[in-house]
N, C-alpha and C positions, 0 to 999 in steps of 0.2 A: 657824224654819227646818226644812225637811224634810230628812231624810237619805235619800239614795238608796243603796240597797244594790245592790251589783254581784254578780251571780251568779258565783261563782268558776269553775265549769266553763266557762262561756261566755267569761269573761275569759281563761282559760288557752288556749282554742281560738283566741281572737283574737290573743293574744301569739304563739302557735305559728305561726299563719298569717302574721303580720307578720314573724317571724323567717325563715320560709321564703321570703317575698317578698324580704327583704333579701339572703339567700343567693343567690336566683335572679337578682336584679339584679346582684350582684357577679359571678356566673358569666357572665352576659350581657356585662357590661362587660369582663371578662377575655377572653372570646371575641372581642368586637368589637376590642379592642386587638390581639389576635393577627392578625386579618384585616387590620386597617389596616397592621400591620407587614409582612405578606406583600404587600399591594398596593403599599406604598411600595417594597419591594424589586423588585416586578414592573414598576413604572413608572420605576424608577431609570434615568436616562440616555435615556429615551424622550421624543420630541417630543410624543407624543399626550397628551391630557389625560383621556381616558376609555378604558374597556376596549375598546371597538370600534376606536378609533384604534390602540391597542397591538396588537390582533390583526391589523389591516390592515398595520401596519409589519412584524410578524413574518411575515406571508404574503409580503410583498415581499422580505424578507430570505431567506426559504426559496426563493423562485423564483430569486433571484440565486445562491444556493448551488447549486441544481440546475443552472443554466446553467454555473457554474464546474466542477462535477463532470463534466458532459458534455464540456467542453473538455479536462479532465484525462484522461478516458477516451480521447478521440480522440487526444490527444498520446501517451498511453501505448501505444496500438495502433501508431502510427507508429514510436515508439522500439523497440517489440518487433519490428516488421518489419525495421527497420534492424539491430537486434542479431542477428536470426537470419540475416541475409545478410552479416554482417561476419565477418572471420577470427577464429575462436575456438579452433581446434585447430591447434597447431603442433608438429611433431616433426622432429627431425634424427637421421639415421642416418649415422654415419661408417663408411667401409670402405676396403679396399685392392683395387682392381679388377685390378691387374697385379702379377705376382710380383716384378718388378724394382724396384718402388718400395715404400717403406715409410712408416710413420707414419700410416696411415689419413687421408690428406689429401683423399681424395674424399668426397663427402657427398651426401645426398638430403635435401631439405627438403619436408615436406608442409604445405601451407597450406589449411585447410578451414573452411567455415562450419558452422553448426548442422546443415544438411541434407547434410553431406559433399560439398559442391560446392567446387571450388577448383582447385588445381594442385599438381603436384610439380615441383620443380626439382632436377635432377641435375647435379653437377659432377664430372667425371672428370679427375683429375690424372695426368699422365704426365711423363716427362723432356722430351718434345718440346713440351709445352704443356698447357693446361687447356681442356677442352671443357665447355660448359654446355648442357643440354637442359631443355626444359619440356614438360610434358604436362598437358592439361586433365583435370579429374576432375569427373564428374557422378554424384551419388548414390553416391559411393564407387567408381565404375568409370571406366575410361578406354577410349576407342576405339582407343588405341595400346597395343601390348604393354608391360607393366610389368616391370621387372627385380625380382629377389628383394629388393633393397634398397629399391626404391620401394614394393613390397608391404609390407615390414616397417615402413616409415615410416607408411604408411596404417593398418596394424594398430595401431601404437603411438598413432596419433591417434584411435583409437576406431572405425575402419571395420570392420564385421563382414562376413564373406563369407557 
C-alpha cells in the first residue's frame, strides 16, 4: 500500500475555507430566518398570498383612508362654520336706570357669535312695569343708539371699539 501524504499548508487552507463556508451558511440561514419572520409579520392578517397582493391591499386601504380623511375635513369645515356663527360670547350687566327703584333689577344681555354679530337685550324695571328692548349687533356695532350699559355689555363680551 501506498501512503498518500497530505501537504499540511493546503490542508489548513482547505479547513479554513470549509470553516468560513460553514460560518457563511450559518449567517445566511440566520438572515433568511429574520426575513421570513418579517414577511410572516407583514403578511399576517392579509388575504393576499404574495407581496404584490399585499401591496395592492395596502393601496386600497390607503385610498379608503384618504376618502375618509376628506370626509372628515369636509365635516370639520361645516362644524367650524356652525361654531363661528353660534352664540359664544354672553355678558350680563345689571344696573339701576331710575333713582326711585333699587336693587339693580334692570339688565342688559349681550349675545354674540365669533364675529361679534348677535343682539343686545335690555330690560328696564320700574314700579309701573318692565320694558324689554332688543337691538341687533353686526360686527360689534348697532344701527340703533346704544346705552352706556349696552356698550359696557358689548365691551365685556370682547367687542373692541
